[in-house]
C-alpha atoms as an extended CHARMM CRD file, in Angstrom:
* protein
*
        36  EXT
         1         1  MET       CA             26.8060000000       -0.8670000000       -3.3210000000  PROA      1               0.0000000000
         2         2  ASN       CA             24.5450000000       -2.8440000000       -0.9830000000  PROA      2               0.0000000000
         3         3  LEU       CA             22.5510000000        0.2970000000       -0.2110000000  PROA      3               0.0000000000
         4         4  ALA       CA             22.0000000000        1.0190000000       -3.8980000000  PROA      4               0.0000000000
         5         5  CYS       CA             20.7620000000       -2.5490000000       -4.3810000000  PROA      5               0.0000000000
         6         6  SER       CA             18.2640000000       -2.3080000000       -1.5330000000  PROA      6               0.0000000000
         7         7  VAL       CA             17.0500000000        1.0940000000       -2.7360000000  PROA      7               0.0000000000
         8         8  LYS       CA             16.5310000000       -0.3270000000       -6.2270000000  PROA      8               0.0000000000
         9         9  GLY       CA             14.6330000000       -3.2840000000       -4.8090000000  PROA      9               0.0000000000
        10        10  TYR       CA             12.5000000000       -0.9990000000       -2.6550000000  PROA      10              0.0000000000
        11        11  LEU       CA             11.6530000000        1.2360000000       -5.6190000000  PROA      11              0.0000000000
        12        12  ALA       CA             10.7600000000       -1.7660000000       -7.7700000000  PROA      12              0.0000000000
        13        13  ARG       CA              8.4450000000       -3.1060000000       -5.0500000000  PROA      13              0.0000000000
        14        14  ALA       CA              6.8240000000        0.3030000000       -4.5100000000  PROA      14              0.0000000000
        15        15  ILE       CA              6.2060000000        0.8050000000       -8.2450000000  PROA      15              0.0000000000
        16        16  THR       CA              4.7860000000       -2.7030000000       -8.5810000000  PROA      16              0.0000000000
        17        17  GLN       CA              2.4720000000       -2.0990000000       -5.6150000000  PROA      17              0.0000000000
        18        18  ILE       CA              1.2560000000        1.2100000000       -7.0780000000  PROA      18              0.0000000000
        19        19  LEU       CA              0.6220000000       -0.3980000000      -10.4630000000  PROA      19              0.0000000000
        20        20  ILE       CA             -1.3200000000       -3.2910000000       -8.9340000000  PROA      20              0.0000000000
        21        21  GLU       CA             -3.3950000000       -0.9170000000       -6.7900000000  PROA      21              0.0000000000
        22        22  GLY       CA             -4.1250000000        1.3020000000       -9.7670000000  PROA      22              0.0000000000
        23        23  MET       CA             -5.1220000000       -1.6400000000      -11.9310000000  PROA      23              0.0000000000
        24        24  SER       CA             -7.4040000000       -3.1470000000       -9.2990000000  PROA      24              0.0000000000
        25        25  ARG       CA             -9.0270000000        0.2560000000       -8.6940000000  PROA      25              0.0000000000
        26        26  SER       CA             -9.6850000000        0.8370000000      -12.3780000000  PROA      26              0.0000000000
        27        27  GLY       CA            -11.0830000000       -2.7030000000      -12.7070000000  PROA      27              0.0000000000
        28        28  TYR       CA             -8.4000000000       -3.8040000000      -15.1630000000  PROA      28              0.0000000000
        29        29  LEU       CA             -6.8860000000       -6.5020000000      -12.9550000000  PROA      29              0.0000000000
        30        30  PRO       CA            -10.1750000000       -8.3650000000      -12.2400000000  PROA      30              0.0000000000
        31        31  LYS       CA            -10.9050000000       -8.4030000000      -15.9800000000  PROA      31              0.0000000000
        32        32  LEU       CA             -7.4470000000       -9.8010000000      -16.6890000000  PROA      32              0.0000000000
        33        33  LEU       CA             -7.8040000000      -12.4660000000      -13.9920000000  PROA      33              0.0000000000
        34        34  SER       CA            -11.2660000000      -13.5370000000      -15.1160000000  PROA      34              0.0000000000
        35        35  GLN       CA            -10.0170000000      -14.0590000000      -18.6830000000  PROA      35              0.0000000000
        36        36  THR       CA             -7.5270000000      -16.7680000000      -17.6950000000  PROA      36              0.0000000000
């Protein structure tokens, strides 16, 4: 149970990191940040 929770948390963090890296590489994140 605890292991499944930590694996889920790890996957969520990894996916978030990949998405952020991809967005910043494609220039989408800077555009989004400059709009606010």
